[in-house]
N, C-alpha and C positions, 0 to 999 in steps of 0.2 A: 394146198385152200385149206384155211381153218373154217369149221362149221361154228355158228354163232347157237352158243349154250344157252337155254333160260336162263334167269336169274330167278332161286327160292329163295325167300325170307325165312327161315327156319326158325320159329317160335317154340321156346321152352323155359320152363322157368328154372331157378339157379341150381333147383334140386338135378337136375340133367343136365346142368353144365357139364360135367365128367364125361358124357356122351359125344358132344361136338363135335370130337375129330371123326369118331362113329358115325354121325349125322351127316358130317360132309360127306365122307366116304360113299353115304347110301343114298347120298343125294344123286354123285357124281357118279355113281355107276345104275342110274336112273335116265343119265343122260344130258343133265340138269349141273350148272354150280349152286352152290350154296354160299347165302350170305348169313352167316351169322354173328350177329351182335357179340355174342363171347368171343369168338373167335376174330371180328375186325379188329372190335375197341376192347380194351384190358377194362376189365372193370373194374378193378381201382383207380385206372387212370382216370374213366367217365367219371364215376359214383362221386369218385371223392376228389381227385384234384382237379375237376373240369367242373362239375355240378356240386361241390360243396355238399352232396349227402342230399340235396334237391331230386326228389324224386320224379318230380315232374320234368326236371331238366332232363334227368336219364331217358323217362321214355320218350320224350319229344325229339333224341337223339336217335332212337331205335325206331320211330315213326317216318323219321327221313331217312334212314334205308330202307323201311319197310316199302315208301313209296316209290322207288325204284325199280322194286323186283315186278317180276311176270307173275309169280304164283306165292302162295303162302302156305307152306308144310307145317303144321303142328305135331309138336312128340310130346309127349307124356310117359310115362311109367305104365301108368293104367289105364284102362278104358272109360273109368268112373269119369264124371265130369267135374268134381272137383279135384282132382288133379292136374286137369286141364286149364282151369280158370283160377291162375295163382299168380301172380308177382308180373303186372303188368303184361300177362297174356291174353287175358281177357279185352283187354283196351285195344290191343294190338287184331285180335278177332274182331272188333267191333268196329276197328278201323277201317279195315278190310272190305267189310260185310259193308258197310256207308257210304265208302269211296270208289270203292272195286269190284269187280266180278265173282259174288259168294260161291259159285262154280269153280272157283281156282284155289280153293282152299281145299288141303288134304290134310289128312290126320293120321296119325302112327302112335303106336304104342311099342 
């Protein structure tokens, strides 16, 4: 029998995109499955082919993925708030706090 794992949206900026696979393994090792937009939808395909450079369209796709998750985990290279609040991550956090349980947000560096 397969155990159902919680689905975790991993929010991070394009500056930490290079760590996406490490983040995936980190989440998996914690007993959950990561839904990382950088691994799920290739950035070039979403941003330029599908959304034609429209940042709102790209963010809407990310929020659509976020809506399906059980928790939000935010990753950054530094604990400084400015490193977290970049490139739509702050909007993903704001959306989660408005529509979901803010107790289900975790922050990692």
